[in-house]
C-alpha positions in Angstrom: -46.7 22.5 -24.8 -47.4 18.8 -24.2 -45.2 17.9 -21.5 -45.8 14.0 -22.3 -44.1 14.6 -25.5 -41.4 17.0 -24.6 -38.2 16.0 -23.3 -35.7 17.9 -21.1 -33.1 17.5 -18.6 -29.9 18.5 -17.1 -26.7 17.0 -18.7 -23.8 17.6 -16.5 -20.0 17.7 -18.2 -17.3 16.6 -15.5 -13.8 15.0 -15.8 -10.4 16.0 -15.0 -8.7 19.4 -16.0 -7.6 20.0 -19.7 -9.5 17.0 -21.3 -11.7 19.2 -23.4 -15.0 19.8 -21.4 -15.4 23.4 -22.3 -14.6 22.7 -26.0 -17.4 20.0 -25.8 -19.8 22.0 -24.2 -19.4 25.0 -26.9 -19.5 22.4 -29.7 -22.8 20.9 -28.6 -24.5 24.4 -27.8 -23.0 25.8 -30.8 -22.0 29.1 -29.2 -18.8 29.8 -27.3 -19.7 30.2 -24.0 -16.9 28.6 -21.9 -13.4 30.2 -22.3 -10.7 27.7 -23.4 -7.1 27.7 -23.2 -4.2 24.9 -23.1 -3.8 25.5 -19.3 -5.4 23.2 -16.9 -8.1 24.6 -14.6 -9.3 27.4 -16.9 -12.8 26.8 -15.8 -13.8 28.1 -12.3 -17.4 28.2 -12.6 -20.4 26.0 -13.3 -21.8 27.3 -16.6 -24.9 26.4 -18.2 -25.4 26.1 -21.9 -29.0 25.5 -23.1 -29.8 23.7 -26.3 -33.6 24.0 -27.4 -34.8 22.3 -30.6 -38.1 20.9 -31.7 -39.2 18.4 -29.0 -36.4 18.9 -26.5 -34.2 21.1 -24.4 -30.9 20.0 -23.0 -29.4 22.0 -20.3 -25.7 21.4 -20.5 -23.4 22.3 -17.7 -19.7 22.9 -17.9 -17.6 22.6 -14.5 -14.2 22.9 -13.3 -11.9 20.1 -13.6 -11.9 17.5 -10.8 -8.7 18.2 -8.3 -7.7 17.8 -5.0 -8.1 21.3 -3.4 -5.0 23.2 -2.0 -7.0 26.3 -1.1 -10.6 27.8 -0.8 -11.0 28.8 -4.3 -10.5 25.2 -5.4 -12.8 23.8 -2.6 -15.4 26.1 -4.0 -14.6 24.8 -7.5 -15.2 21.2 -6.5 -18.6 22.0 -4.7 -19.7 22.9 -8.3 -18.5 19.5 -9.6 -20.3 17.7 -6.7 -23.4 19.8 -7.2 -23.4 18.8 -10.9 -23.3 15.0 -10.1 -25.9 15.6 -7.6 -28.7 17.0 -9.8 -27.7 15.5 -13.0 -30.2 13.7 -15.3 -27.2 12.6 -17.7 -23.8 12.7 -16.6 -20.9 13.3 -19.4 -17.9 12.0 -18.0 -14.9 13.3 -20.3 -11.7 11.9 -20.5 -9.1 11.7 -23.3 -6.5 9.5 -25.1 -3.7 11.1 -22.8 -4.7 11.0 -19.3 -4.6 7.7 -17.3 -7.7 5.9 -16.5 -6.7 5.4 -13.0 -6.0 9.1 -12.3 -8.9 9.8 -10.0 -10.3 6.7 -8.7 -12.1 8.2 -5.8 -14.2 10.3 -8.2 -14.7 7.1 -10.3 -16.1 5.2 -7.2 -18.7 8.3 -6.5 -19.8 8.1 -10.2 -20.3 4.2 -9.9 -22.8 4.6 -6.9 -24.8 7.0 -9.1 -28.2 5.9 -10.4 -28.1 8.2 -13.6 -27.0 7.2 -17.2 -23.2 8.0 -17.6 -21.8 8.4 -20.7 -18.0 8.3 -21.0 -16.6 10.4 -23.6 -12.8 9.6 -24.8 -11.9 12.9 -26.4 -9.3 13.8 -28.7 -9.3 10.5 -30.7 -7.7 12.2 -33.6 -4.6 11.8 -31.5 -4.4 8.4 -31.4 -4.7 4.9 -33.3 -7.9 2.6 -33.6 -5.7 0.1 -31.8 -5.0 2.3 -28.9 -8.5 3.3 -28.6 -9.8 -0.1 -28.4 -7.3 -0.9 -25.5 -8.3 2.4 -23.7 -12.1 1.6 -24.1 -11.6 -1.9 -22.6 -9.8 -0.1 -19.6 -12.5 2.5 -19.2 -15.1 0.1 -19.3 -13.7 -1.8 -16.3 -13.5 1.2 -14.2 -17.1 2.5 -15.0 -18.8 -0.7 -16.0 -22.7 1.3 -16.3 -21.2 3.8 -18.7 -21.5 3.8 -22.4 -18.4 4.7 -24.1 -18.3 7.3 -26.9 -15.4 8.2 -28.7 -15.4 11.7 -29.6 -13.3 14.7 -30.9 -14.8 17.9 -29.6 -12.3 20.0 -31.6 -12.9 18.0 -35.1 -16.6 17.7 -34.2 -16.4 13.9 -34.8 -19.3 11.6 -33.1 -20.8 14.7 -31.7 -24.2 14.3 -33.9 -24.3 10.5 -32.7 -24.0 11.7 -29.0 -26.5 14.2 -29.0 -29.1 11.8 -30.4 -28.1 9.4 -27.5 -28.6 12.1 -25.0 -32.1 13.1 -26.4 -33.0 9.3 -26.2 -31.8 9.2 -22.6 -33.6 12.5 -21.6 -36.7 12.2 -19.3 -39.8 13.8 -20.4 -40.6 16.9 -18.9 -41.0 20.8 -19.1 -39.2 23.4 -21.1 -37.1 25.1 -18.2 -35.9 28.0 -20.3 -37.2 30.1 -23.2 -36.4 29.2 -26.7 -33.9 31.8 -27.1 -32.0 31.5 -23.9 -28.6 30.4 -24.4 -27.3 30.4 -20.8 -27.9 31.5 -17.3 -25.0 33.8 -17.1 -25.0 37.7 -17.7 -22.8 39.7 -20.1 -21.1 41.0 -17.3 -20.0 37.5 -16.3 -18.9 36.8 -19.9 -16.9 40.0 -20.2 -14.9 39.2 -16.9 -14.3 35.5 -18.5 -13.3 37.0 -21.9 -10.7 39.1 -20.0 -9.6 36.2 -17.7 -9.0 34.1 -20.9 -6.6 36.6 -22.4 -4.5 36.5 -19.1 -4.2 32.7 -19.3 -3.3 33.1 -22.9 -0.8 35.9 -22.3 0.9 35.2 -19.1 3.0 32.2 -17.8 3.4 29.8 -14.7 1.4 30.6 -11.6 0.5 34.3 -12.4 -2.9 33.3 -14.3 -4.0 31.1 -11.4 -3.5 34.0 -8.8 -5.8 36.3 -10.8 -9.3 37.2 -10.6 -11.4 39.4 -12.7 -14.3 41.8 -11.6 -16.2 44.0 -13.7 -17.0 47.2 -11.9 -18.8 48.8 -14.5 -21.0 47.9 -17.4 -22.7 50.5 -19.4 -24.4 49.9 -22.6 -24.9 53.1 -24.8 -26.3 53.4 -28.1 -23.1 53.2 -29.9 -20.7 51.8 -27.5 -20.6 49.5 -24.4 -18.2 50.9 -21.6 -16.3 48.4 -19.2 -14.3 49.0 -16.4 -12.7 46.0 -14.8 -10.2 45.2 -12.1 -7.6 42.3 -12.3 -6.8 41.1 -8.8 -3.4 39.5 -8.1 -2.0 37.6 -5.1 1.2 39.6 -4.8 2.9 43.0 -5.6 5.4 41.3 -7.8 2.5 39.8 -10.0 1.2 43.2 -10.4 4.3 44.1 -12.2 4.1 41.1 -14.4 0.5 41.7 -15.4 1.2 45.4 -16.3 4.5 44.9 -17.9 7.2 47.3 -19.0 5.8 50.4 -19.7 2.3 48.9 -19.5 2.8 47.1 -22.7 1.5 43.6 -21.4 -1.5 44.9 -19.9 -2.3 47.1 -23.0 -1.9 43.9 -25.2 -4.2 41.9 -22.9 -6.6 44.8 -22.8 -6.7 45.0 -26.6 -7.0 41.1 -27.2 -10.0 41.3 -24.8 -11.6 44.3 -26.2 -11.5 43.0 -29.7 -13.0 39.4 -28.3 -15.6 41.7 -26.4 -16.7 43.6 -29.7 -17.2 40.4 -31.5 -19.2 38.9 -28.5 -21.4 42.0 -27.8 -21.5 42.9 -31.5 -21.0 46.6 -30.8 -17.9 49.0 -30.2 -16.2 48.5 -26.7 -14.2 50.7 -24.4 -12.4 48.7 -21.8 -10.4 50.1 -18.9 -8.2 47.7 -17.1 -6.8 48.3 -13.4 -4.6 46.0 -11.4 -4.9 45.6 -7.7 -3.1 43.3 -5.1 -5.2 41.3 -2.8 -3.0 38.7 -1.1 -5.6 36.5 0.6 -8.5 36.4 -2.2 -8.3 32.9 -2.8 -8.7 31.9 0.9 -10.9 34.6 2.1 -14.6 33.2 2.1 -16.2 36.7 1.8 -14.0 37.6 -1.2 -14.9 34.3 -2.9 -18.6 34.9 -2.4 -18.4 38.5 -3.7 -16.6 36.8 -6.9 -19.3 34.1 -7.2 -17.5 31.2 -5.9 -19.7 30.7 -2.7 -23.2 30.7 -2.9 -26.1 31.0 -0.2 
C-alpha cells in the first residue's frame, strides 16, 4: 500500500447528551456499534467504529455526552471526551435543532482553541423548518467561527454522503491503522454487556438505569450456542427489587429482549443468565471503575 496515496485519520464525535452522536456513528459506519435510547447519557465509553474503503480509512470515535460530573463515573466519562478532542484529526461536533447553542460555552471555548478541522453537525433537521435552521446556523457560526456547518439527519440518513465526502477530503495521508474487515476495537464480550445495558435503559425509568452497570462474567462460544452469564450491579437494595420486578417478570423481560438482540448480533443461539447484585459505591470507587473499564492505565 502506498501511504502517499492512502488517507486515514481519527474522526472523533463529541457533543452534549442526547443529540444523536451514537445514531450518527452507526449510520456512518453502517453497523450498530453504539447502543441508542431516548435517555441522555446512554453512552459511557469511547467506542471506535472503523470504515475502510478504497483509498481511505476513517476511524470514528463515539464519546459520552459532555456534562458536569457529579461522581467519579462521570469524571471518567469526561476524560474519554477530552482524550477524543486531544487526538483527533477531525472533530465532528454534534448538536441538534432543539438544544440551545450556548448550553456549554466552556466546552465550545476549548474547541475554538484547537488547531484541527471542526465540522459542526446540526442534527435532526427533519424536526425544524428551513427558516429556523438558517437562524440556528448563523448562531452556531458565531460561536464556532472556524467550523464548517453541516445540516444532517442521522436517523433519516440525510446529507451523510456529502458529510463523508467532506471528511475524506480533510483526512491526512497516512497508514492503514486496522485490517480491512475490522469494524471496531471492542470485544464481543463488551458488546454483550452494552446490549444488556441498552435493554435496562429501555425497560426501566428514572434513576435506575443510571445506577446500573453490567459485567459479563462468562462468555463461552460452543458450536451451536453462546453461553453468557452477566451481573447487573445496582447502587441500592430497592433498585435490585425494581430490576427483578414482581415474581422476576421484569428481569425476565429484559433478559428475553437482550437475548434476542444478542442472537441477531452474534448470529447464533444464545443462553443468557442474568443476576443482580448491590454495590452501593461502584460509581465512586476507582478500583471498581477500573475493573469496569472506565479508568485506564
